[in-house]
C-alpha positions in Angstrom: 16.9 -31.5 15.2 15.5 -28.8 17.4 12.7 -29.4 19.9 9.6 -29.4 17.8 7.6 -27.7 20.6 9.7 -24.6 19.9 8.7 -24.6 16.2 11.2 -25.5 13.4 9.8 -23.5 10.6 8.9 -19.8 10.6 6.7 -18.6 7.7 6.6 -14.9 6.8 4.0 -13.2 4.7 5.2 -9.6 4.2 2.5 -7.3 2.8 2.5 -3.6 1.9 1.5 -2.6 5.5 1.9 -5.7 7.5 4.0 -8.7 8.4 2.1 -11.9 9.1 3.8 -15.0 10.5 3.1 -18.6 11.4 5.3 -21.1 13.2 5.2 -24.8 12.5 6.9 -27.7 14.3 8.9 -30.4 12.5 5.7 -32.4 11.8 4.2 -29.3 10.2 1.7 -28.7 13.0 1.0 -25.0 13.5 2.0 -23.9 17.0 1.7 -20.1 16.8 0.3 -17.5 14.4 0.3 -13.7 14.4 1.9 -10.6 13.0 2.2 -6.8 13.0 -0.5 -4.9 11.2 -1.0 -1.2 10.3 2.7 -0.3 10.2 3.3 3.2 11.6 3.6 4.9 15.0 0.6 2.9 16.3 0.9 -0.5 14.8 -0.8 -3.6 16.3 1.1 -6.8 17.3 -0.9 -10.0 17.5 0.8 -13.2 18.4 -1.3 -16.1 19.8 -3.4 -14.5 22.6 -1.1 -11.5 22.8 -2.6 -8.2 21.6 -0.4 -5.1 21.9 0.0 -1.6 20.4 3.6 -1.1 19.2 5.6 1.4 17.2 6.7 -0.1 13.8 7.3 2.6 11.3 8.6 0.4 8.6 9.0 -3.3 7.7 12.4 -3.7 9.4 11.1 -2.2 12.6 8.0 -4.5 12.4 10.2 -7.6 11.9 12.3 -6.6 14.9 9.2 -6.3 17.0 7.9 -9.6 15.8 11.1 -11.5 16.4 11.3 -10.1 19.9 7.7 -11.2 20.6 8.5 -14.7 19.2 11.5 -14.9 21.4 9.4 -14.1 24.5 7.1 -17.0 23.6 10.0 -19.5 23.2 10.5 -19.3 19.4 14.1 -18.4 19.3 15.8 -17.3 16.1 18.7 -19.6 16.8 16.5 -22.7 17.1 14.8 -22.3 13.8 15.7 -24.7 11.0 14.4 -22.5 8.1 12.3 -19.4 7.3 9.9 -19.6 4.4 8.8 -16.4 2.6 5.7 -15.8 0.5 6.9 -13.9 -2.5 4.2 -12.4 -4.6 6.1 -12.4 -7.9 8.8 -14.6 -9.3 8.5 -13.6 -12.9 8.8 -16.1 -15.7 11.8 -17.9 -14.3 11.2 -18.3 -10.6 8.3 -20.8 -10.5 9.4 -23.4 -7.9 10.3 -22.9 -4.2 14.0 -22.1 -4.0 16.7 -21.5 -1.3 17.5 -17.8 -1.2 21.0 -17.1 -2.4 22.4 -13.8 -3.6 21.6 -14.8 -7.2 18.0 -15.6 -6.3 17.7 -12.4 -4.3 18.8 -10.4 -7.4 16.3 -12.3 -9.5 13.5 -11.4 -7.1 14.7 -7.8 -7.2 14.4 -7.8 -11.0 10.8 -8.7 -10.6 10.1 -5.5 -8.6 8.5 -3.7 -11.6 5.9 -6.5 -11.8 5.0 -6.2 -8.0 6.2 -2.8 -6.8 4.1 -2.9 -3.7 5.2 -6.3 -2.6 8.6 -7.6 -3.7 10.7 -4.7 -2.1 9.1 -5.6 1.3 9.9 -9.3 0.8 13.5 -8.4 0.1 13.7 -6.1 3.2 12.6 -9.0 5.4 15.1 -11.4 3.8 17.9 -9.0 4.1 17.1 -8.2 7.8 17.1 -11.9 8.7 20.3 -12.6 6.8 22.0 -9.8 8.8 20.7 -11.2 12.1 21.2 -14.9 11.4 23.5 -15.4 8.3 23.5 -19.2 8.7 19.7 -19.6 8.9 18.4 -21.0 5.6 15.7 -19.0 3.9 13.4 -20.2 1.2 11.2 -18.2 -1.2 7.8 -19.6 -2.4 6.1 -17.7 -5.3 2.5 -16.9 -5.6 2.8 -16.9 -9.4 4.5 -20.3 -9.6 1.4 -22.5 -9.6 0.3 -21.0 -12.9 3.5 -21.7 -14.8 1.8 -24.9 -16.1 -0.7 -22.8 -18.1 -0.3 -23.4 -21.8 1.6 -20.6 -23.7 -1.6 -19.7 -25.5 -3.2 -18.9 -22.1 -0.2 -16.9 -20.9 0.5 -14.7 -23.9 -1.3 -11.5 -24.7 -2.0 -10.9 -28.4 1.0 -8.6 -28.6 4.3 -8.7 -30.5 6.7 -11.4 -29.2 9.3 -8.9 -28.0 6.8 -7.5 -25.5 6.2 -10.9 -24.1 10.0 -11.3 -23.7 10.0 -8.0 -21.8 7.6 -9.6 -19.3 4.2 -8.4 -20.6 2.3 -11.6 -20.2 -0.2 -13.3 -17.9 1.2 -14.6 -14.6 -1.7 -15.3 -12.3 -1.7 -15.1 -8.5 -3.0 -16.9 -5.3 -1.0 -19.8 -6.5 0.1 -20.9 -3.0 -3.6 -21.0 -2.0 -4.5 -23.1 -5.0 -1.6 -25.5 -4.3 -2.8 -26.0 -0.8 -6.4 -26.5 -2.0 -5.3 -29.3 -4.4 -3.5 -31.1 -1.6 -6.3 -30.8 0.9 -9.1 -31.8 -1.6 -7.1 -34.9 -2.5 -7.0 -35.9 1.1 -10.7 -35.2 1.7 -12.0 -36.8 -1.5 -9.7 -39.7 -1.7 -8.7 -38.9 -5.2 -8.3 -35.5 -6.9 -11.2 -34.7 -9.3 -9.8 -34.2 -12.8 -11.4 -30.8 -13.6 -11.6 -28.5 -10.6 -13.0 -24.9 -10.7 -11.4 -23.1 -7.7 -12.4 -19.8 -6.3 -10.1 -17.8 -3.9 -12.5 -15.1 -2.8 -11.4 -12.4 -0.5 -10.5 -8.7 -0.8 -8.4 -10.0 -3.6 -10.3 -12.5 -5.6 -9.5 -14.9 -8.4 -10.6 -18.2 -10.0 -8.6 -21.0 -11.4 -9.1 -23.9 -13.7 -7.2 -26.9 -12.3 -6.9 -30.0 -14.5 -5.1 -33.1 -13.3 -3.8 -31.1 -10.3 -2.3 -28.3 -12.5 -3.4 -24.8 -13.3 -4.5 -24.5 -17.0 -6.1 -21.1 -16.8 -6.7 -18.3 -14.2 -8.4 -15.0 -14.0 -5.6 -12.7 -12.8 -3.1 -11.7 -15.4 -0.1 -9.4 -15.6 -1.2 -8.0 -12.3 -3.7 -8.9 -9.6 -6.1 -6.2 -10.8 -7.5 -8.4 -13.7 -10.3 -10.8 -13.5 -13.1 -10.9 -10.9 -14.7 -8.0 -9.1 -12.7 -7.5 -5.9 -12.8 -5.5 -2.7 -11.1 -2.4 -4.1 -9.9 -3.6 -7.6 -11.9 -3.2 -10.8 -11.3 -6.6 -12.2 -11.4 -7.0 -16.0 -11.8 -3.7 -17.8 -11.6 -2.5 -21.4 -8.0 -1.1 -22.0 -9.5 2.0 -23.6 -11.2 2.8 -20.3 -7.8 2.6 -18.7 -6.3 4.9 -21.3 -9.1 7.4 -20.8 -8.6 7.4 -17.1 -4.9 7.9 -17.5 -5.5 10.9 -19.8 -8.0 12.5 -17.4 -6.4 11.6 -14.0 -2.8 10.8 -14.9 -1.2 7.4 -14.6 -0.9 7.5 -10.8 -4.5 8.6 -10.5 -5.8 5.9 -12.8 -3.7 3.3 -11.0 -5.0 4.4 -7.6 -8.6 4.3 -8.8 -8.4 0.9 -10.4 -6.5 -0.7 -7.4 -8.0 1.2 -4.4 -11.2 2.9 -5.4 -13.0 0.4 -7.6 -14.6 -3.1 -7.2 -17.0 -3.4 -4.3 -15.8 -0.1 -2.9 -16.5 1.8 -6.1 -19.9 0.1 -6.7 -21.2 0.5 -3.1 -20.0 4.0 -2.3 -17.0 3.1 -0.2 -17.6 -0.4 1.4 -15.2 -3.2 0.4 -16.1 -5.7 3.2 -18.5 -8.3 2.0 -19.9 -8.9 5.5 -20.9 -5.2 5.8 -22.4 -5.3 2.3 -24.5 -8.3 3.2 -25.7 -6.7 6.4 -26.9 -3.6 4.6 -30.1 -3.4 2.6 -29.6 -0.6 0.1 -29.6 -0.6 -3.7 -25.9 0.1 -4.0 -24.9 -2.7 -1.7 -27.2 -5.2 -3.4 -25.9 -4.2 -6.8 -22.2 -4.6 -5.6 -23.0 -8.2 -4.4 -24.8 -9.0 -7.6 -21.9 -7.7 -9.6 -19.4 -9.8 -7.7 -21.6 -13.0 -8.2 -22.3 -12.2 -11.9 -18.7 -11.8 -12.9 -17.6 -14.8 -10.9 -20.2 -16.9 -12.8 -19.1 -15.4 -16.2 -15.4 -16.0 -15.6 -16.3 -19.5 -14.4 -17.8 -20.3 -17.8 -14.6 -19.4 -19.5 -12.5 -21.6 -17.1 -14.9 -24.6 -17.5 -14.4 -24.2 -21.3 -10.6 -24.2 -20.8 -10.9 -27.5 -18.8 -13.5 -28.9 -21.3 -15.8 -29.8 -18.4 -16.3 -29.7 -14.7 -16.0 -32.3 -11.9 -15.7 -30.1 -8.7 -16.1 -26.6 -7.5 -14.1 -25.4 -4.5 -14.3 -22.2 -2.5 -11.5 -20.7 -0.3 -10.4 -17.3 1.1 -12.2 -15.1 3.5 -15.4 -14.6 1.4 -15.3 -18.1 -0.1 -15.1 -19.7 3.3 -17.6 -17.5 5.2 -20.3 -16.3 2.8 -23.0 -18.8 2.2 -24.8 -16.1 0.1 -21.9 -15.7 -2.3 -21.3 -19.4 -2.7 -25.0 -20.1 -3.3 -25.2 -17.3 -5.9 -22.2 -18.6 -7.8 -23.3 -22.3 -7.7 -26.9 -21.4 -8.7 -25.4 -20.0 -11.9 -23.5 -23.2 -12.6 -26.4 -25.7 -12.6 -25.9 -25.9 -16.4 -22.5 -27.4 -15.8 -23.9 -30.0 -13.3 -23.1 -28.2 -10.0 -25.5 -28.9 -7.2 -25.3 -28.2 -3.4 -27.3 -28.8 -0.2 -28.5 -25.4 1.1 -28.3 -26.7 4.7 -24.7 -27.8 4.3 -23.9 -24.5 2.7 -25.5 -22.5 5.6 -23.2 -24.5 8.0 -20.1 -23.8 5.9 -19.6 -27.6 5.8 -16.5 -28.7 3.9 -18.7 -30.9 1.7 -21.6 -29.0 0.2 -22.9 -31.8 -2.1 -24.9 -34.9 -1.5 -23.8 -38.5 -2.3 -23.8 -39.3 -5.9 -23.4 -35.7 -7.1 -22.0 -35.5 -10.6 -20.1 -32.3 -9.7 -18.9 -32.0 -6.1 -18.8 -28.8 -4.2 -16.5 -27.9 -1.3 -15.4 -25.2 1.2 -11.8 -25.5 2.2 -9.6 -23.2 4.3 -6.7 -21.4 2.6 -3.5 -23.1 3.8 -0.8 -20.9 2.1 1.4 -20.8 5.2 1.4 -24.6 5.5 2.3 -25.0 1.9 5.2 -22.6 2.4 6.3 -24.4 5.6 6.3 -27.8 3.8 8.3 -26.5 0.8 10.8 -24.8 3.0 11.3 -27.8 5.3 11.6 -30.2 2.4 14.2 -28.0 0.7 16.3 -27.9 3.8 15.9 -31.7 4.5 17.0 -32.5 0.9 20.0 -30.1 1.0 
């Protein structure tokens, strides 16, 4: 086993315009975090305390920059035991963490139409690492996998069966975040509450009904555009509105509006950041916040029905962890379900928002997607 101070597990989260990374030692303690953001001629490298402007015109170039920086800080490619990748979409078949083989790579590639902005970049990073270190194990962990436990009636659209077989069904996302949330809540509370309503609130936002530690319903569907109001995505919308937008703006124009020009951005006149909206005091910003809270509450009612009750509410993600206003607004709308919270604890962003004896507990927990990936990757290599 390599020296744990050098880090045994490298986790890569490759997005459309960035590569984020975290390094964990053999005991899964995080030792380094960073990445390359804003790919292009003036990208930014952040790694620990290091901040540097770099040239990284594509994902392969960004990965090369990142590996060089890791090497300079003592994290050598040759000393790693395994690399774990966050993969946005595994389709209906890839639902568990898996060692990347040529067959698995091909299956991920087949899911590209389901995640065209993400899966190709995941594959590029896998291929580049395989070329540099062909004997280094790589593991894929899927953001859709946690929701594979949803009952078929929750996954299927009311469409003919052949369309479901072609992949037109609900998948759900933020699964790695929810998996980490379940593990952490169990550690904090001693025993996992049976019926957990979980909110992952950030620029992308979703909610999930978790019963007995398993997802039984979630707000995102075929794509991450469905469900809650988000930073730039519309959330749930009548399909006829989509058809009209496609007729008037074309398919690409409609897609761009729904994914990049809607949500908080569309409602507020161009602002997607919740911190900025909360700092402003104009009608459009107030309405955008109210819209975000209202639809979170409304979807929550549906998820509570799917669980047939409620035992705990948990917030995670950038907004969920840092906005006392949003948490209070959502919880105030769930008093009918027994949710209560202490305003002073909420203002402090305390992990435990409820008082002793609360019928429904309320929590703020940090998203731990990277640690979930690191553990799955390490465990797969140990068991191999």
